[in-house]
C-alpha positions in Angstrom: 20.0 4.6 24.9 19.1 6.4 28.3 18.6 4.6 31.8 16.2 1.9 32.0 13.2 2.8 34.2 12.1 0.2 36.9 8.9 -1.8 36.3 6.2 -2.7 38.3 6.7 -6.2 37.9 2.9 -7.1 39.0 1.8 -5.5 35.2 0.7 -8.2 33.5 0.8 -7.0 29.8 -0.2 -9.3 26.8 -0.3 -8.4 22.8 -2.2 -10.6 20.8 -0.9 -10.4 17.0 2.7 -11.2 15.9 3.0 -8.8 13.1 4.9 -5.9 12.7 3.5 -3.5 15.1 2.5 -6.4 17.9 6.4 -7.7 17.5 8.0 -3.8 18.0 6.0 -3.5 20.5 6.7 -6.6 22.2 10.9 -6.0 21.4 10.5 -2.7 22.5 9.5 -3.8 26.0 11.7 -6.4 26.0 14.3 -3.9 25.4 13.0 -2.3 28.7 13.4 -5.6 30.6 9.6 -5.8 31.0 7.8 -9.3 30.4 5.3 -9.5 28.0 3.1 -12.2 26.2 2.8 -12.3 22.8 -0.3 -14.6 21.9 -0.2 -15.5 18.1 -3.0 -17.9 16.6 -0.5 -19.1 14.0 1.2 -22.4 15.3 5.1 -21.4 14.1 6.0 -18.8 12.2 6.3 -20.4 8.9 2.8 -21.3 8.7 1.5 -19.0 6.5 3.5 -17.3 3.5 4.7 -13.8 5.0 3.6 -11.8 2.1 5.8 -9.4 -0.4 7.3 -6.5 0.6 7.8 -3.8 2.7 9.3 0.2 2.7 9.9 1.0 6.2 9.6 5.0 6.1 12.6 6.8 7.9 10.2 9.1 10.7 7.9 5.7 10.9 9.0 2.2 10.5 12.3 2.9 10.8 11.9 4.9 13.8 10.3 2.1 15.3 13.5 0.0 14.9 15.6 2.1 16.0 13.7 2.8 19.8 14.0 -1.5 19.5 17.9 -1.4 18.8 17.5 -2.9 15.3 18.2 -0.1 12.9 21.4 -1.5 11.7 20.2 -4.7 11.4 17.3 -3.1 9.6 19.8 -1.2 7.2 22.1 -4.6 6.4 19.0 -6.6 5.4 17.4 -3.9 3.6 17.0 -2.9 -0.3 17.6 0.4 -1.0 17.6 0.0 -4.4 14.2 -1.6 -3.9 12.8 2.4 -4.1 13.1 2.3 -8.0 9.8 2.9 -9.1 8.5 2.7 -13.3 5.1 3.7 -14.3 4.5 1.8 -17.8 1.8 2.8 -20.5 -1.0 -0.6 -20.7 1.5 -1.7 -23.8 4.7 -1.8 -21.9 6.3 1.1 -22.6 7.9 3.6 -20.0 6.4 6.7 -18.9 8.5 7.1 -16.0 11.4 5.7 -14.4 13.0 7.2 -11.0 15.6 5.4 -9.2 17.2 6.4 -5.7 20.4 7.9 -5.0 23.0 5.5 -3.9 22.5 6.9 -0.4 18.7 7.2 -0.3 17.6 5.5 2.8 14.4 7.4 3.0 12.2 4.1 2.1 14.2 1.2 1.6 12.3 -2.3 1.1 12.3 -5.1 2.7 11.0 -8.7 2.9 8.0 -9.4 5.4 9.6 -12.6 6.8 13.3 -10.9 6.9 11.5 -8.4 9.3 9.5 -11.0 11.1 12.8 -12.7 12.2 14.6 -9.4 12.6 11.7 -8.7 15.4 11.1 -12.0 17.0 15.0 -12.1 18.1 14.8 -13.1 21.8 10.8 -13.0 22.1 8.9 -15.9 23.4 5.9 -16.0 21.4 2.8 -18.4 22.5 2.2 -19.8 18.8 -0.8 -21.5 18.6 -3.0 -19.2 21.0 -6.1 -18.2 19.1 -8.1 -15.6 21.2 -12.0 -15.4 20.5 -12.5 -11.7 23.1 -11.6 -10.2 25.5 -13.9 -8.4 28.4 -12.2 -5.6 30.3 -13.5 -4.1 33.5 -12.8 -7.5 35.6 -11.3 -7.3 39.1 -7.7 -7.8 37.9 -7.6 -6.6 34.4 -8.8 -7.9 31.4 -10.2 -11.0 31.0 -8.7 -12.8 27.4 -10.6 -16.0 26.1 -9.2 -18.8 24.2 -10.1 -21.0 21.6 -9.0 -23.9 23.8 -11.0 -22.7 26.2 -8.8 -21.4 28.5 -8.9 -18.0 30.4 -6.3 -15.3 31.3 -5.9 -11.7 33.2 -4.0 -9.2 32.2 -4.0 -6.1 33.4 -3.5 -4.6 29.7 -3.8 -6.1 26.9 -2.7 -5.1 23.3 -5.0 -6.0 19.8 -2.6 -5.8 17.4 -4.2 -8.7 15.5 -5.1 -6.9 12.3 -8.8 -6.1 10.2 -10.8 -8.4 11.7 -9.4 -7.6 15.3 -11.0 -10.1 18.0 -10.0 -7.4 20.5 -11.5 -4.5 18.6 -15.3 -5.3 19.8 -13.9 -4.8 23.5 -13.5 -1.0 22.9 -15.5 -0.4 19.4 -18.2 -1.6 17.7 -17.2 -0.5 14.2 -16.4 -2.8 11.4 -14.5 -2.6 8.5 -16.5 -1.9 4.9 -15.6 -2.6 1.4 -13.7 -0.1 -0.3 -14.8 -0.9 -3.8 -11.2 -2.4 -4.7 -10.3 -5.9 -4.5 -6.8 -6.8 -5.2 -5.8 -10.5 -6.5 -2.2 -11.4 -5.6 0.5 -13.7 -7.7 4.1 -14.6 -7.4 6.9 -15.0 -10.2 9.8 -17.0 -8.9 13.3 -16.6 -9.9 12.2 -14.2 -12.6 15.2 -12.9 -14.0 16.5 -16.9 -15.2 12.7 -17.9 -16.3 11.4 -14.6 -17.4 14.4 -12.0 -17.9 12.1 -10.0 -20.1 9.6 -9.7 -17.4 12.8 -9.0 -15.3 14.1 -6.1 -17.3 10.5 -4.5 -17.5 10.0 -4.9 -13.3 14.0 -3.0 -12.6 15.1 -3.0 -9.0 11.8 -2.2 -8.1 8.2 -2.3 -8.3 6.5 -1.3 -11.8 2.9 -0.3 -12.4 0.6 -0.1 -15.1 -2.7 1.9 -14.9 -6.0 1.3 -16.9 -9.4 2.5 -16.5 -10.3 1.4 -12.6 -7.9 -1.3 -12.8 -4.1 -1.6 -12.4 -1.6 -4.4 -12.4 1.7 -3.4 -9.9 4.8 -5.4 -9.7 7.0 -5.5 -6.5 10.7 -7.0 -7.2 12.0 -8.7 -3.9 15.2 -10.7 -2.6 16.3 -13.9 -4.4 14.3 -13.2 -7.9 10.9 -13.0 -6.0 8.2 -11.3 -7.9 4.9 -10.6 -5.8 2.1 -9.4 -8.4 -1.2 -7.6 -8.1 -4.2 -6.9 -10.5 -6.3 -4.2 -8.7 -9.6 -3.9 -9.8 -12.6 -2.1 -9.2 -15.7 -4.8 -8.8 -18.6 -6.4 -6.0 -16.8 -8.0 -3.2 -18.3 -11.1 -4.2 -17.2 -10.8 -8.7 -15.1 -14.3 -7.7 -18.0 -17.0 -5.8 -18.3 -18.4 -9.3 -14.7 -19.3 -9.3 -12.5 -22.2 -7.7 -10.0 -20.9 -5.9 -7.4 -23.5 -6.3 -8.0 -23.4 -10.1 -5.4 -21.0 -10.8 -6.1 -21.5 -14.5 -9.7 -20.6 -14.2 -8.8 -17.7 -11.5 -6.1 -16.3 -14.1 -8.9 -16.4 -16.9 -11.0 -14.3 -15.3 -8.7 -11.5 -14.6 -7.2 -11.4 -18.0 -10.9 -11.2 -19.1 -11.3 -8.1 -16.4 -8.0 -7.0 -18.5 -9.0 -7.1 -22.3 -9.0 -3.8 -23.5 -5.0 -3.4 -22.9 -4.2 -5.8 -26.0 -1.4 -8.7 -26.0 0.6 -6.6 -23.6 4.1 -7.5 -22.1 2.5 -6.2 -18.7 0.0 -9.1 -18.8 2.4 -11.8 -18.9 3.1 -10.6 -15.6 -0.6 -12.6 -14.7 -0.2 -15.2 -17.6 3.1 -16.7 -15.6 1.8 -16.3 -12.2 0.9 -18.8 -10.0 -1.3 -19.1 -7.0 -3.6 -16.7 -7.0 -5.1 -14.9 -3.4 -8.4 -13.1 -3.3 -7.7 -9.6 -1.4 -10.6 -7.3 -1.3 -9.8 -3.5 0.3 -11.4 -3.0 3.6 -11.5 -0.1 6.1 -12.1 1.4 9.1 -13.5 5.0 9.2 -11.1 7.5 8.6 -11.6 9.1 12.0 -12.1 6.0 13.9 -11.6 6.3 18.0 -13.6 5.4 20.9 -14.2 6.0 24.4 -10.8 4.6 26.3 -11.7 1.5 28.1 -9.2 0.7 30.7 -6.9 -2.8 30.2 -7.5 -2.9 26.7 -6.2 -1.1 23.3 -5.4 -1.3 19.6 -3.0 -0.3 17.0 -2.3 -1.1 13.1 -5.0 -1.8 11.4 -6.8 -3.5 14.6 -7.2 0.5 15.6 -7.7 2.0 11.8 -7.6 0.0 8.9 -6.7 1.9 5.9 -5.8 1.0 2.0 -2.6 -0.5 1.9 0.0 2.1 0.4 2.7 2.0 2.9 1.4 3.5 6.2 -0.2 0.8 7.6 3.0 -1.6 8.9 4.9 1.4 9.4 2.0 3.0 11.9 1.4 -0.2 13.9 5.6 -0.5 14.1 5.4 3.1 15.3 2.3 3.0 17.4 3.7 -0.3 18.7 7.3 0.9 19.7 5.9 4.4 21.2 2.9 2.5 23.5 6.2 0.5 24.8 8.2 3.4 25.9 5.0 4.8 27.6 4.3 1.5 29.5 8.2 1.4 30.2 8.0 5.2 32.1 4.5 4.5 33.6 5.7 3.4 37.5 2.7 1.5 39.0 -1.2 0.6 37.6 -2.5 4.0 37.6 -0.1 5.5 35.6 -0.1 2.8 33.4 -3.8 3.5 32.6 -3.1 7.2 31.7 -0.2 6.3 29.8 -2.7 4.3 27.5 -4.6 7.0 27.5 -2.5 9.6 26.0 -1.1 7.2 23.3 -4.4 6.8 22.1 -4.8 10.2 21.7 -1.3 10.7 19.6 -2.3 7.3 17.7 -5.4 8.7 16.3 -4.5 11.9 15.5 -1.5 10.4 13.1 -3.5 8.0 12.2 -6.5 10.0 10.9 -4.5 12.0 8.9 -2.7 8.9 6.7 -6.2 7.7 6.8 -6.9 10.6 4.3 -3.9 10.5 2.3 -4.0 6.6 1.7 -8.0 6.9 1.0 -7.7 9.5 -1.9 -4.6 7.7 -2.7 -6.8 4.7 -3.5 -9.5 6.4 -5.1 -7.0 8.2 -7.7 -5.1 5.3 -8.1 -7.8 3.1 -9.5 -9.5 5.5 -11.1 -11.8 6.1 -14.3 -8.7 8.2 -15.6 -5.5 6.9 -15.8 -4.0 10.3 -15.7 -4.7 10.6 -12.1 -2.2 8.0 -11.3 0.6 9.1 -13.3 0.3 12.6 -11.7 -0.2 11.4 -8.3 3.2 9.8 -8.5 4.8 12.8 -10.0 3.3 14.6 -6.9 5.3 12.0 -4.5 8.5 11.2 -5.9 11.1 13.6 -6.0 12.5 14.8 -9.6 
């Protein structure tokens, strides 16, 4: 990389949220010698399950890791074979079986936990710092209010705190709305030894079966771990009669939604799953922007929540890296605000394009006509 810029150390920067976007932002600033406060509400890195796999795109997430100096380490950890994708009939018949070339590194998969640990590296994250709100426009910058009653002032506060951001109200009154599509997530452990038939059905990467307004998707992770997602159109409160801790009740209710699929091995992915998690899909408007507010900005889902079809984490990471580079190049407070303003314009333009793509994609993947999903796969996958 080129010569490191001199930094005005009076600039106090905070990022709220220790997800991929916030950590990438902090890691690139750290690489440029700029201090940054990472404020995360979770009490520790392993306080919650990290989730499933992420596919990091060459021109998005991988570019961000390159800016952070972490691309080689990512390549050593990632699973290029995880790019494989199978489309199944509801009875388990394989309709499409796409496998990457041995040298294909377009979208390799990585466990979210591994990515988090890679990004954490030398960062000094302040765990258990729950932010309730941010008040911009104070004399010394933006004032951060914490759940424990404390307050702290920063020259710039970056909201990377996800769909239900506590920072977003400082710049925008818009809130996420329900798409009409819900996902229920479950898991299979040690699938190769305990469920070899399902392991063969899934293959090295992901497998999906599509029905009328519903689908089942399985995604292989490292160590024989598989995440399974049942996706369907339903009211957001479809599950309120269920005890979320009662796996058998949730499983039974889910299988009822897929009654027309018969005794398919695809549904064995749900029959053998454990620990069901309800995840309704919410989004922000496709072209969500705001009037620039000095001292506060957003990135990732806090700025442009969209259907979870592989773009969100990638965009958040690249935005974090680009904003950090812009801050590192800004020699003083006046230039800092202009750098943030320019970053927002660039982010909005790119995110708007991806929001349109993912919104249209969700309509086709959870559709009254299952052929729409197959046609979309044929459109995006190389022959």
